N, C-alpha and C positions, 0 to 999 in steps of 0.2 A: 598540484591542482590550484585553480584560481577562479574568480568569478567569470573571467572571460572564457573559461573552458566548460562552463555549464551549458548543456545542450538544450536548445529549443525553449528556453524560458526567458526570452528577451523582455517581455512585458514586466515580469517580476523583477528582473535585474534593473530595468529602467526605473522602476519604483524606488529601489534602494539608492540608485545613483542620484536621483533627484533629491531624495531625503538627505543624503550626505552633502551634496553640493550646497543645498540651502540651509544645512544644519538644522533640519526639522525632523528629527527622529521621533517616531511615536514610541510610547513607553511599552506598548504591547502589540504584537502582530499575530495573525493566524495565517499560516501557510496552508492553503486548502487545495487538494488535488488527489488523484488516485495514487496508490502506492507505487513507488519505484520510478517516479518522474523527476526526482532530484530535490525534493523539499528539504530533507535533512542535509544533504550535501551543500545545498545553497545556503542554508542557515549557518552551517559551520564556516563556509567560505566567506560569508558576509561578516560573521563574528571575527574571523581572522583579519579581514580588511579593517574593521573598526578598531581593532587592537594593534594593528601593524605599526611598528616604530618608524618605518620609512615607506609609506604607501606610494605606489607607482601611479603617476598621473599621465594620461594620454589624451590627446584632443580627438573628439568625435564631432559629428554634425550636431549632436544635441548638447555638446559642452564637454567638460572635463570628465573622463572616466577614471574612477579611483579603484585600485586593485591592491591586493597584498603583495609585498615584495618577495615573499617566500624565502628570505634569507636571514632576516633579523631573528633575535632570540624568541620574540613573541610568536612569529610565524612558525618557527621550528617546534616550539612547544605545542602549538595548535595542531600541527601536522602529526605530532606524536601522541595526540589525544591526552595531553597532560597540562594544558594551559589552566592555571588556577582560576582564571576569570571567565572561562567557558564552562557552564554547568549543564551537562546533559541529564535530564530527568526522565526516567523510564520506570514502568511499574515494578520491574524486578529489583529496584533499589530497596524494596521492602526487606530483602535479606540482610541489609545493613542497618535495619531499624534499631533505635535505642531500646525498643521493647523486645525482650527476648522471645515472647510468644509470636511475634511477627516474622521472625527470621527463617522459619521453616515453611513459610507460605510461598506458593507459586501462583500469583494472582492472575485472574482474567481481566478484571477492571483495574483502573489506577486507584490504589488505596488512598484514602484520606490521609493516613499517617505519612505516606511518602510526600504529599504536598505540604503537610504541616512541618515535617522534619527537615526536608531538603529544599524547600522554597520559602515558606512563610517565616520560619525561624532563622533562615540564613540571609534573607533579602536585605537586611540593614547592614550587613557586613560590606565594608568598602572594598574596592578592587585591590588585589594584592600586587599586581604588576602594571596593568594599564590604567586607563581612566574610566573604564566601563566594566560592568559584569553582564554577561549575556546568559540568560537561562533558556534552554531549548527543551521544551516538554514534548516528548515523543508520544505518538498514539493518543493524542488529546481526545479523540472520540471515545476513549475508554475512561475518561474522567466521569465518574458517576455524579449524581446531584450533590452528594455530600462533599466530594472532592472539589467540584466546581465552586460550591459555596465557600469552601475554605480558602479558595484562591481569589475570590472576588475583591476583598479588601486590598490585597496586594495589587491586583490589576487596576484598581481605582486610584490608589495613591502610592505607587512605587517610588523608591528613591530616584533622584534625577540621574544617577549613574547607571541605572538598570535598564536593560531591554529584555523583555520576555517574549519568546516566540513559541507559539503552540503549533504543532504539526498535526494535521488531521486529514483523513480521507472521507470524513462524514460531517459536514457542517451542521446537518440536522440533528446531530447528537449533542451539540453544544447549546447551553441555555441562552435565551435572549440576553440575559444580563452579562454573560461572558462575551457574546458577540458585540454587544453595544460598547464594551470597554476596550475593544481591540480593533486594529485595522486589518481587514481581510485582504490577503494577497493570493490570487488564484494562480495555480500552476496547471498548464495544459499538458496534453499528451505530447510525447516526443515524436517527431516525424518518423513514419514507418521505415523509410529508407535508411535513416540513421540507425534505428534499432536493428534492422536486418544486417547492415554492414558490421555493426559491433558483434552481433551473434556469429556471423561468419568468421570474424577475426578470432573468435573463441573456439572455432573448429566445427561449428554446426553447418550442415549442408543447407542449400538455399530453401528447400521446401520446409524444413524444420524452422529455419529462421523466420520465414514468412508467417508460419502458423503461430509461433509464440508472439511475434510482434502484433498480430491481429487479435489473438485471444486476449492479450493483456491491454488492448486499447492503446498501444504505444507506450507501454511502461518498460523502459530498459532494465531497471532493477528487478522487476518482477519476472521479466522474460529470462534474464540470466539465472535467477533463482530457480524457476520452474524447470528450465532446460537441464538442470543438474540433478533433479530429483529422480529417485528410483523407487520402484515397487516390486518386491520379490525379485531383485536383481535385474529388473527390466527398466529401461528408461521411461520416463513419464510420456515421452513422445510415442513410444510403442504402445503404452497403455491407452493413450487416446485413440490410436488407430484401432485397437481391439474394441474399445467402447463404441466407436462409430459403427463397426460391423454389427455389434449386438443390438444397438438401437435401430439400425436400418432394417434389421430382420425381426424386430420385436413383435411378438404375438402374445395373446392372453396366456397361452400355456407356457411361455418362456419368461414371463414378466417377473415372477418370484425368483427364479434362478438367476436372472440378470441382476435383480436387486441384491441378491446375496453376493454376487460377484463384485458389485460396486462397494458393498460394505467391506468385504475382505481386502479389496484394493485400497480403500481409504485407510484401513488399519495398517497396511504395508507402508503406505506413504508416511503416515504419522510415525511409525516406528523408525523409518529412515531419518525423518526430520528430527525426531527426539535425540537420536544418536549424534547429530551434528550441532545441536543447540544446547546451551546450558541454562538452567534455572528458568525454564519456560513451562508454564502450566500444561500438563498433558491434555486437559480439556480444551485449552486454547489451540494446541496443535491439532487435535482431532477435528475441531471446528474448521480450521484452515484446510485440512485435507478434504473434508466433505464439501466445502465450498468450491475447491478446485474442480472436483469431479462434476459438481452441479454446473459449474461454469462451462465445462466441456460439453455436457449434455445440452445446455442452453444454446451453445454455439451451433450445434447441429440443427436444432429447430429454427434458429435464426437464419442459417444458411438456406434451409429448405424453403422458408418463407420468401427469401430474396430470389431464389430460383423460380418460384411460382410467379413472382412479379415480373422478373426479367431474367431469361436464361443466361444472359451475359453478365450478370451481377458479379461484383468482386466479393468473394466469400472467404471466411476464415479457414475452412477445411478444404482449401483449393487442391490439396494433394489427394483428396478422396472424393472428387467431384461426382464420380459414378455412384457412390453411396448417398451423397446428398440428393442426387436426382431420384434415387429410389425413395428416399424420404419424402421428396416433393410430390411424388406420385401417390404416396400413402397418406399424406396430410395436406389438405388444402390450406389456403392462407388463414382462414379463420381458426382452423384447428392448430396451426403453428402458433398463432398469437395466444390461443388458449393454453397451449402447452408451455409457452415461454412464461406466461403468468403463473402457471403451476410451479415452474422451477423457482421463480422469485419467492413464491410462498414457501417452498421447501427450504430456501436459504434463510427465511425468517424463522422457520422451525429449528434449523440448525442453531441459530443464535439463541433460541429459547430452550435449547438442550432437550428437544424431543428425541426419542430413541431413533438412532440413525437407520436401523433396519426398517422401521415403520415409515420413515421419511421416503426412502428409496422405493419401497414397495408401493406406497400410496401414489407416488408420482408416476411410476411406470404403469400401474394399472389404469390411471387416468389417461395416459397416453394411448393405451390400447382401445379405450372407449371412443377416442376421437379419430381413430384411424379409419380410412375408407376401404381397407382391405382386410 
């Protein structure tokens, strides 16, 4: 892998190239964009290039393009995830804490102790192999106020050999003081055709590939992840088709039953996920599973709204357009907007740890109130 092989992030890559050509690296960066569009991959590849012993230079219209050689010892160490000067910081590092009481925790937020132990206390240590040390802080949106405040001094006056990169899908979760001390680099969605082609290469048929590409707003990583998930031995794609049928035929008398079905499906997804991931909070996994189902439900209402506006609209659930048209007949544009807002509220409730059964029941009952049939 190299910087040249990063998909659809030309603006971000151009930013790094200008910085390297002019030798004007910022001490701290925030890579902002939805999950799965290559923020972490780009951070690692850029770190690899900065540390490369023999960077490859090629001419472009904008000037010299610098990339890692992929052959030197530094590049090989980076590709093996064992370079001593590339520090990946993530919340589960708490299990390696110097404090014994921390080691059994599976945190939802980024603990202050992780920032203290693995960044603040280490930041003065000079490079072991190259001339820089790159700290990559994953899921920076999960830095709570205490963790961000612990990081502020480091962001303000880091050693000259350090580059700190925060990866986030929610800029609004970062404090103004954190934002003001960092350079924000925005990552956009990946072109739908690229995502679809990659998913087809992985064995998905065209209709599934299109669905995942659109549901995830052009996130290749998230599309690949979701397409592999199962619930009660059924693929998540089959789950979504079943959900579409239930929502399109939703009535007051079936709302609670449908909500119960969504709760059970969420638990099945979370169970499958937990078996494939290590040292991840069960609460965190449950929240992710709930948000996935809510995103699926919201896509149905969004599609119905689009069909009400223009029958030829490009929709997410294009493989079930007949059901979307049924929804469009049941919910007018204003009702669709109201229901989409209700789903967003439900997502906020998920993040606030409201009982999941209550979340789905309340949402679906609201849907039935706004239906015209």
